[in-house]
C-alpha positions as CSV (number, residue, x, y, z in Angstrom):
1,M,76.6,-55.9,18.4
2,S,73.5,-56.9,15.8
3,K,71.2,-54.0,15.7
4,K,67.8,-54.6,17.4
5,I,64.9,-54.5,14.3
6,T,61.3,-52.9,15.3
7,S,58.4,-54.2,13.6
8,P,55.7,-51.3,12.4
9,F,53.2,-53.7,14.3
10,S,52.6,-53.9,18.2
11,H,52.1,-57.3,19.5
12,Q,48.7,-57.2,19.5
13,E,48.1,-55.7,15.6
14,L,50.2,-59.2,14.7
15,I,47.7,-61.6,16.3
16,P,45.0,-63.3,14.3
17,Q,41.6,-61.2,14.4
18,E,38.5,-61.7,13.6
19,E,37.2,-61.4,10.4
20,T,34.3,-58.5,10.0
21,L,31.4,-59.5,7.6
22,E,29.3,-58.0,5.9
23,I,26.0,-57.8,7.9
24,I,23.1,-59.4,5.8
25,R,20.4,-57.1,5.3
26,Q,17.4,-58.4,7.0
27,K,14.4,-59.0,4.2
28,G,11.2,-56.1,4.8
29,E,7.5,-56.9,4.8
30,L,6.0,-54.4,2.9
31,V,2.5,-53.1,3.1
32,I,1.4,-51.6,-0.1
33,G,-1.7,-49.8,-0.9
34,I,-3.6,-49.7,-3.6
35,P,-6.7,-46.8,-4.3
36,K,-9.1,-46.8,-6.8
37,E,-8.7,-44.4,-9.8
38,T,-10.4,-41.4,-9.9
39,H,-9.0,-39.4,-12.6
40,Y,-11.7,-38.8,-15.4
41,Q,-11.7,-41.9,-17.7
42,E,-8.7,-43.7,-16.0
43,K,-9.4,-47.4,-15.9
44,R,-5.7,-49.2,-15.2
45,V,-4.3,-50.7,-12.0
46,C,-1.2,-51.2,-10.8
47,L,-0.7,-54.7,-9.7
48,T,-2.5,-57.7,-11.2
49,P,-4.1,-60.0,-9.1
50,D,-1.4,-62.7,-10.1
51,A,1.1,-59.9,-9.3
52,V,-0.3,-59.2,-5.5
53,A,-0.3,-63.4,-5.3
54,A,3.1,-63.4,-5.9
55,L,4.1,-60.8,-3.3
56,T,1.5,-62.1,-0.6
57,A,3.5,-65.3,-1.3
58,Q,7.0,-63.4,-0.1
59,G,4.8,-62.1,3.1
60,H,4.4,-58.3,1.9
61,K,0.2,-57.5,2.5
62,F,-2.2,-55.2,0.3
63,V,-4.5,-52.7,1.5
64,I,-6.4,-52.5,-2.2
65,E,-9.9,-50.1,-1.5
66,T,-12.9,-52.0,-3.1
67,G,-13.3,-51.5,-6.9
68,A,-9.9,-50.6,-7.2
69,G,-9.9,-53.4,-10.4
70,D,-12.9,-52.9,-12.0
71,G,-12.2,-50.8,-15.0
72,A,-9.4,-53.8,-16.2
73,N,-11.5,-55.9,-15.1
74,Y,-10.1,-57.2,-11.9
75,S,-12.6,-58.0,-9.7
76,D,-12.7,-57.3,-5.5
77,S,-12.7,-61.3,-4.8
78,Q,-9.8,-62.0,-7.5
79,Y,-7.6,-60.3,-5.5
80,S,-9.2,-61.1,-1.9
81,E,-7.6,-64.7,-3.4
82,A,-4.5,-63.5,-4.4
83,G,-4.5,-62.8,0.0
84,A,-5.1,-58.8,-0.8
85,K,-7.5,-57.0,2.1
86,I,-10.2,-55.8,0.2
87,S,-11.2,-52.1,2.0
88,Y,-14.3,-50.3,1.8
89,D,-12.2,-47.0,3.8
90,V,-10.3,-45.3,0.7
91,K,-8.1,-43.5,4.0
92,E,-6.5,-47.2,4.7
93,A,-5.5,-47.7,1.3
94,F,-3.5,-44.1,1.6
95,G,-2.3,-44.5,5.2
96,C,-0.4,-47.7,3.6
97,E,3.5,-47.3,3.5
98,I,4.1,-47.8,0.2
99,I,0.8,-46.3,-2.4
100,L,0.7,-47.3,-5.8
101,K,-1.6,-45.2,-8.2
102,V,-1.7,-44.8,-12.1
103,E,-2.8,-41.1,-12.4
104,P,-0.7,-38.7,-9.8
105,P,-2.9,-37.8,-6.2
106,S,-4.7,-35.1,-6.4
107,L,-4.6,-32.3,-3.7
108,D,-7.7,-34.0,-1.7
109,E,-5.8,-37.4,-2.0
110,I,-2.2,-36.0,-0.9
111,E,-4.0,-35.1,2.4
112,M,-4.8,-38.7,3.2
113,I,-1.1,-39.9,2.7
114,H,0.8,-40.3,5.8
115,P,4.0,-38.1,6.5
116,Q,7.0,-40.1,4.8
117,S,5.2,-42.7,2.9
118,T,6.9,-43.4,-0.4
119,L,4.1,-42.9,-3.2
120,F,4.8,-44.4,-7.0
121,S,2.6,-42.7,-10.1
122,A,2.8,-41.1,-12.5
123,L,3.7,-37.2,-12.4
124,Q,2.8,-35.9,-15.7
125,L,4.7,-32.8,-14.9
126,K,2.8,-31.0,-18.3
127,T,-0.7,-31.2,-16.1
128,Q,0.9,-30.5,-12.4
129,T,0.9,-27.3,-10.4
130,K,3.2,-25.8,-8.1
131,K,0.7,-26.7,-5.4
132,Y,1.2,-30.5,-5.6
133,F,4.6,-30.5,-5.1
134,E,4.5,-27.8,-2.0
135,A,1.7,-30.6,-0.8
136,L,4.6,-34.0,-1.2
137,A,7.2,-31.8,0.4
138,S,4.8,-30.9,3.7
139,K,4.3,-34.2,4.0
140,R,8.3,-35.4,3.8
141,I,7.0,-37.6,0.9
142,T,9.9,-39.6,-1.3
143,A,7.8,-39.9,-4.4
144,I,8.7,-42.3,-7.9
145,A,7.7,-41.1,-11.1
146,F,7.4,-44.4,-12.6
147,D,7.4,-42.4,-16.5
148,Y,10.9,-41.5,-15.2
149,I,12.0,-44.6,-14.0
150,R,15.0,-45.6,-16.9
151,D,16.3,-49.7,-17.0
152,E,20.1,-50.1,-17.0
153,H,19.9,-49.7,-20.7
154,G,18.6,-46.2,-20.3
155,V,15.2,-46.9,-21.6
156,Y,11.9,-45.5,-20.0
157,S,10.7,-48.5,-19.7
158,V,6.5,-47.8,-18.8
159,V,6.5,-45.1,-21.3
160,K,8.1,-47.3,-23.9
161,S,5.5,-50.0,-23.0
162,L,2.7,-47.8,-23.3
163,S,3.9,-46.5,-26.6
164,E,3.8,-49.8,-27.7
165,I,0.2,-50.3,-26.9
166,A,-0.7,-46.7,-28.5
167,G,1.0,-47.4,-31.2
168,T,-0.8,-51.0,-32.2
169,A,-4.0,-49.4,-31.0
170,S,-4.0,-46.4,-32.9
171,I,-4.2,-48.7,-36.1
172,L,-7.0,-50.6,-34.4
173,I,-8.6,-47.7,-34.1
174,A,-8.3,-46.3,-37.2
175,A,-9.1,-49.7,-38.7
176,E,-12.3,-49.2,-37.2
177,L,-13.2,-45.9,-37.8
178,M,-12.6,-46.3,-41.6
179,S,-16.1,-48.4,-41.7
180,T,-18.9,-47.5,-43.1
181,V,-21.0,-47.3,-39.7
182,N,-18.3,-45.2,-38.1
183,G,-18.6,-42.4,-41.0
184,G,-15.9,-43.8,-42.6
185,N,-14.6,-44.5,-46.4
186,G,-16.2,-48.0,-46.2
187,L,-12.5,-49.4,-46.5
188,L,-11.2,-52.5,-44.8
189,M,-7.7,-52.4,-43.6
190,G,-6.6,-55.7,-45.4
191,N,-4.5,-56.9,-48.4
192,I,-7.8,-58.1,-50.2
193,N,-7.0,-59.6,-53.7
194,G,-7.6,-57.3,-56.3
195,V,-8.3,-54.3,-54.4
196,P,-6.0,-52.0,-53.7
197,P,-3.7,-51.6,-50.2
198,T,-5.1,-49.3,-47.8
199,S,-2.4,-46.5,-47.8
200,V,-0.7,-45.2,-44.3
201,V,1.4,-42.0,-43.4
202,I,3.0,-42.5,-39.9
203,L,4.6,-39.0,-38.4
204,G,7.6,-40.4,-36.4
205,A,9.8,-43.5,-36.1
206,G,9.6,-43.8,-32.9
207,T,8.3,-46.2,-30.2
208,V,4.5,-45.7,-31.1
209,G,5.9,-45.1,-35.1
210,E,7.2,-48.4,-35.1
211,F,4.4,-49.8,-33.4
212,A,1.8,-48.7,-35.7
213,A,3.7,-49.5,-38.8
214,R,3.7,-53.2,-37.5
215,S,0.5,-53.5,-37.3
216,A,-0.2,-51.9,-40.5
217,I,1.8,-54.2,-42.1
218,G,0.7,-57.0,-40.5
219,L,-2.7,-56.0,-42.1
220,G,-1.7,-55.8,-45.6
221,A,-1.3,-51.4,-45.9
222,R,0.8,-49.6,-47.8
223,V,2.9,-47.5,-45.2
224,K,5.0,-44.7,-45.3
225,V,6.9,-42.9,-42.4
226,F,8.3,-39.8,-42.0
227,D,10.7,-38.4,-39.7
228,N,13.9,-35.9,-39.6
229,S,15.8,-38.5,-37.8
230,L,17.5,-40.5,-40.1
231,T,19.5,-42.8,-37.8
232,K,15.7,-43.2,-36.6
233,L,14.1,-44.1,-39.8
234,R,17.3,-46.6,-40.6
235,T,16.5,-48.5,-37.3
236,L,13.0,-48.4,-38.1
237,Q,13.7,-50.4,-40.9
238,Q,16.2,-53.0,-39.4
239,R,13.5,-53.8,-36.8
240,L,10.7,-54.0,-39.2
241,G,12.7,-55.9,-41.0
242,H,10.7,-55.4,-44.1
243,P,11.1,-52.4,-46.6
244,I,9.1,-49.8,-46.3
245,Y,8.9,-46.0,-48.0
246,T,10.9,-43.7,-45.2
247,S,11.4,-39.6,-45.5
248,T,12.4,-36.8,-44.0
249,I,9.8,-34.3,-43.4
250,Q,9.8,-32.0,-46.1
251,P,6.7,-29.7,-47.4
252,K,5.9,-30.9,-50.7
253,T,6.2,-34.9,-50.4
254,L,4.4,-34.6,-47.3
255,Q,1.6,-33.2,-48.5
256,K,1.3,-35.7,-51.3
257,A,1.2,-38.6,-49.0
258,L,-1.1,-36.8,-47.1
259,M,-3.3,-36.5,-50.0
260,R,-3.1,-40.0,-51.3
261,C,-3.7,-41.7,-47.7
262,D,-6.5,-43.4,-45.8
263,I,-5.2,-43.3,-42.1
264,A,-2.3,-40.4,-41.0
265,I,-0.5,-41.2,-37.5
266,G,0.7,-38.7,-35.3
267,A,3.3,-40.2,-33.2
268,I,5.8,-37.3,-33.0
269,R,6.5,-35.9,-29.7
270,G,8.4,-32.8,-28.5
271,V,10.7,-31.9,-25.6
272,S,7.7,-29.5,-24.3
273,R,5.2,-29.0,-27.1
274,S,4.5,-31.6,-30.2
275,P,5.6,-29.5,-33.4
276,I,2.6,-28.8,-35.8
277,I,4.2,-31.0,-38.6
278,A,0.9,-31.4,-40.6
279,T,-0.8,-27.8,-42.0
280,E,-4.2,-27.1,-42.1
281,S,-4.1,-26.5,-45.5
282,M,-2.6,-30.1,-45.6
283,I,-5.7,-31.6,-44.1
284,E,-7.9,-29.4,-46.3
285,K,-6.7,-31.6,-49.1
286,M,-7.0,-34.9,-48.0
287,K,-9.7,-37.6,-48.7
288,D,-13.0,-36.9,-47.5
289,G,-13.6,-40.2,-45.2
290,A,-9.8,-40.5,-44.4
291,V,-8.7,-40.9,-40.8
292,I,-6.4,-39.0,-38.6
293,V,-4.9,-40.3,-35.4
294,D,-3.1,-38.0,-33.5
295,V,-1.2,-40.4,-30.6
296,S,0.3,-37.1,-29.7
297,I,-2.4,-34.8,-28.9
298,D,-1.1,-35.0,-25.4
299,R,1.7,-32.9,-25.8
300,G,-0.8,-30.7,-28.1
301,G,-0.5,-32.9,-31.5
302,C,1.2,-32.6,-34.6
303,F,-1.7,-31.9,-37.0
304,E,-2.7,-28.1,-37.0
305,T,-6.8,-29.0,-36.8
306,S,-6.4,-32.0,-34.3
307,E,-8.9,-31.2,-30.5
308,V,-8.4,-33.2,-27.4
309,T,-11.2,-35.4,-27.7
310,T,-12.4,-38.0,-25.2
311,H,-13.4,-41.5,-24.5
312,A,-16.4,-41.0,-24.6
313,N,-17.1,-38.6,-27.3
314,P,-13.6,-39.8,-29.3
315,T,-13.8,-38.1,-32.7
316,I,-14.2,-34.7,-34.6
317,T,-14.6,-34.0,-38.1
318,K,-12.7,-31.2,-39.7
319,H,-12.6,-30.8,-43.2
320,G,-13.9,-34.1,-44.2
321,V,-11.7,-35.6,-42.3
322,I,-12.3,-38.0,-39.0
323,H,-10.0,-37.0,-36.3
324,Y,-9.1,-39.5,-33.5
325,C,-7.5,-37.5,-30.7
326,V,-7.7,-38.8,-27.1
327,P,-5.0,-38.4,-25.3
328,N,-4.3,-41.6,-22.7
329,I,-5.0,-44.3,-25.6
330,P,-3.8,-47.3,-23.2
331,S,-6.7,-46.7,-21.1
332,R,-8.8,-47.9,-24.1
333,Y,-7.3,-51.5,-23.7
334,S,-6.8,-51.2,-19.3
335,R,-6.5,-54.8,-19.1
336,T,-4.0,-54.9,-21.4
337,A,-1.9,-51.7,-20.3
338,S,-2.4,-52.9,-16.2
339,V,-0.7,-55.8,-16.9
340,S,2.1,-54.6,-18.9
341,I,2.6,-52.3,-15.6
342,S,2.3,-54.8,-13.1
343,N,5.0,-56.4,-14.6
344,I,7.5,-53.6,-14.7
345,F,6.2,-52.7,-11.0
346,T,6.5,-56.2,-9.7
347,P,10.1,-56.7,-10.1
348,Y,10.9,-53.6,-8.3
349,L,8.4,-54.0,-5.2
350,L,10.3,-57.6,-4.9
351,S,13.9,-56.0,-5.2
352,I,12.7,-53.6,-2.4
353,A,11.3,-55.9,-0.1
354,E,15.1,-57.8,-0.7
355,E,17.1,-54.9,0.3
356,G,15.5,-54.3,3.7
357,G,13.4,-51.6,2.6
358,F,12.9,-48.6,0.2
359,E,16.1,-46.6,1.7
360,N,18.2,-49.6,0.8
361,A,17.2,-50.2,-2.5
362,A,16.9,-46.8,-3.7
363,R,20.7,-46.6,-2.6
364,Y,22.0,-49.3,-4.9
365,D,19.1,-49.5,-7.5
366,R,20.3,-45.9,-9.9
367,S,16.4,-46.6,-11.9
368,L,14.7,-46.2,-9.1
369,Q,16.7,-43.3,-8.1
370,K,16.0,-41.6,-11.9
371,G,12.5,-42.4,-11.0
372,M,12.6,-40.0,-8.0
373,Y,11.8,-36.3,-7.9
374,F,11.1,-36.4,-3.9
375,Y,12.9,-37.9,-0.8
376,H,11.5,-37.6,2.5
377,G,9.7,-33.7,1.2
378,I,13.2,-33.0,-0.4
379,L,12.9,-32.1,-4.3
380,T,15.4,-34.4,-6.1
381,N,14.6,-33.3,-9.6
382,K,16.2,-30.7,-11.8
383,T,13.6,-30.9,-14.7
384,V,10.9,-29.8,-12.0
385,A,13.0,-27.4,-10.2
386,D,13.9,-25.2,-13.2
387,W,9.7,-25.7,-14.3
388,F,8.6,-24.4,-10.7
389,N,11.2,-22.7,-9.5
390,L,11.8,-24.7,-6.2
391,P,14.7,-25.5,-4.1
392,Y,16.4,-28.6,-5.6
393,R,19.2,-30.9,-3.8
394,D,21.1,-33.8,-5.8
395,I,20.0,-37.1,-4.8
396,N,23.3,-38.4,-5.2
397,L,24.0,-35.7,-1.7
398,L,20.9,-37.2,0.4
399,F,22.4,-40.8,-0.3
400,L,26.1,-40.2,1.4
């Protein structure tokens, strides 16, 4: 007698079943507000009219406060023609579901933001107070710091882009300050036949140092770069494709270089404060009329004699040396900086719309997660939590 074979599956399970397909995410419509920057001497804007036109063509809506683009020479009519609504009420711009700002909002501006909104802005941790984070938490705001966003290659896109501008600008500013009309030595930043080239010393071989060196070499200057990282110095040589003098930071060697130079650029950034590399005694021995541009002044500066200056009064003179110590150099070239920021923001906004909203986009986009420091009022950035002694939750646990 044959043994009956039993199946582990029921009769119903053996019948062909309907295939379950993933539900396609519905493309979302974004309502984006761009208020006018109120921070002192801030002239940049997050999106250019061309970027607004590209996004409105995809069905998204913009509310832009009147005059928001004036500092970067973009008029209200240009934004209006791009499809944006120009508002004369700042509360309307802050009342949108997504708010774009260059500088972090003030406490008064946070009051105008609706609960559960999404904020894109810089964070500038060193200038913030605990009240700022408590105000965001009370409104259950989701906040993304564009200076914390890292792309798939681990690069801080916005910070790198603005550093490129600052590096190039530092040489152009120094070249202008050397002219006789600005109290300099009357030297031209150019390789003129029969005339010794201008000597430039750059402290730091990062992005600012690299672009300062590129600009100086392009103008025919003799460049010396100092940094304590041999890897950075080696990488700089390779990227420039041009042999230049490089050295680790040794006081005697640096002092000799500073005594002979016409321009010194400070581009070394520390974790909390930039280390002081050039002491006051070194600066005392520099040429009269020499120029210092301390790009790292926003972190305290790497020249001992540096003091914060403004775009209105950009220079001070100490020991006969002209010091330019404006913290926000990219704002001096507000249109270039605005285009640069806009080019980084636009793909993120398109991605948020394609994914059906910020929630879905942030769930799968690691770079957005790295830039996020608040998620519905919950602090998700450990650095901020440690700095201000605030409760913190891992973003990955919130997305489960």
